[in-house]
Structures are given as C-alpha cells and as structure tokens.
N, C-alpha and C positions, 0 to 999 in steps of 0.2 A: 172313349168311353172305358166303361168297365169291361166290356167285352174284350178290346183290345188288349187292356192291361193282363186280364186273364189268360189271352194268346201267348203273350209277351212272355208270360211266367211260366207257363207249361211247356215252351221252346227250349230244347236242349241243344247246346254246342259241345262238339268232340272233335278235339285236334290230336291226331294220331302222327307220331314222327317216326319215319323211317331212317335209320341210319345204316350205314354199310361201305363198303370198299367201292373204288371206282370199278365200273362195269360190272357191279353186283347184281343187277336187277333191280334196283330200287325203282326207277321210274316204270319199268314193266309192270310190277306188281302195283304200283299205285294207280296206274291206268287202268289194271284189271278190276281193282277194288272200286275204281270210280265206276264202271259200268254196273257192279254187283248191289252197290250201295245205294240208297235213296238219297237224295240232298247231298251229294258228296262232290267236294271241289278237290284239286291239288296244287301244290305251290312245290316248286323246285329251286333247290340252294342254287344250281348252276345259272340261274336267271338275274342272280344278284353278284357274278363276278365285276370286280373294276374294271375299267378298261386296261388294255395291254400296257399302256403309258404310265399306269398309275400301281402296277405289279413289281414288286421288288425282283431283282435278278440276284443268283447266287454267284458263288467266286468261279464258277464255270462259264457263267454267260447264261444260264438258263433262268427262263422266268419261273418263279415259285408261287404257281397255283395251287400248291397243295397246304396252304397255311390262311388261317382266318383273316388275316391282314390282305389278303387277295379277294375278299368278299366284303360288301357292304351288307353286314348283318344286322346293323341297327335298322336299315331299312328293311330288311327282311321282317324283323319282329314287327314294326310298325305295319306293315303289310298283313301279317297274321292278325294284329291287332283290329287293323280295319275290316277284314273279313268277318272276325268275331261279333264287330259291332254293326255290318250292314246286316246280318243275319239275324240278329234281334229284332230288328223292324221288318224285315221280310219274310216270305214264305214261298220261296219260288221252288220247284222240282226240278233239278238240273239234269238229271236220268230217271227213267222209268226203273223201279225194282225189278229184278227176274223173281220168278214165283219162289225160286230158294231162299230168298230173303224177305219173305212175307211177315215172318217172325220179326222182323226189325220195325214193320208198321205197330206203333205203339200208340196210345191216346196221346201221349206228349209227342210234340214235333221235333225231330231230330235232323240237325244240321252237322256235316262230317266234313273237315278239312283234314287232307293227307299232305304232311309236310316232308320233304324228303331231298336227303342230302348226305354227301361223305363226310361232311364236318359237323352235323347238325349237333352232336352231344357234345362237340369240344366248345362250344359258346357258352357263356355264362347262362 
C-alpha cells in the first residue's frame, strides 16, 4: 500500500567504485568499509574472470588476464543492477554500524554496494 510505496521512495542506493592496481589494497579497503557502513555489500571484479580456456594468449604464450576481454563485464553490470533492484524492495541490515558511523543513520534508508576491480574504470 501507501506505506510500502513511501518506504521505497525514502530508500537510497549508493554504488561506490574502487579502482586501482593489482594488489593495491582494494579488497582490504572494501571489506573494512563493509564492516563500518550500515547495509553495505561488496562485489569484486575478480569474480567475473572468464575460464582459462577463453582467455587470450600473448605472443610469448602467457594468458592475458590484464585486459577487459578476460572478464565477463556485461555479467558484472547485470549483477550490479540485480543488486540495486533487490534492495529497492527489501531492507535487510547486513552489518551493524559501529558507533563512529551513527551519523549515517538517516531518516532515509541507505543501501551501499562497493564494487572493486583493477579494470573497473576501463569499461564503458
């Protein structure tokens, strides 16, 4: 009814992208933020690598995992949209916020997705 519609309108979705070099601390930062922020989930670009048999080989015989073609980026984008859509219809707290984050408690409900990856900002 009207109460459910009002709740959906008050809910906010925030997607944060963490990009950077391999072994630069993206996952560590994302996991620490997840523990600090209320209603926060993470998604890692590494989970969208194609199987080894589908990854190109360079002229020296090495697999080219450092290019967008080694990843199912369309699937990652679909997963982000699926997460966004699922959180406009539910309000589950995934982590208890620490006292230092009490300022994030607003009258509006906030759900956060942190997406991290080394080629995150190289995709259209």
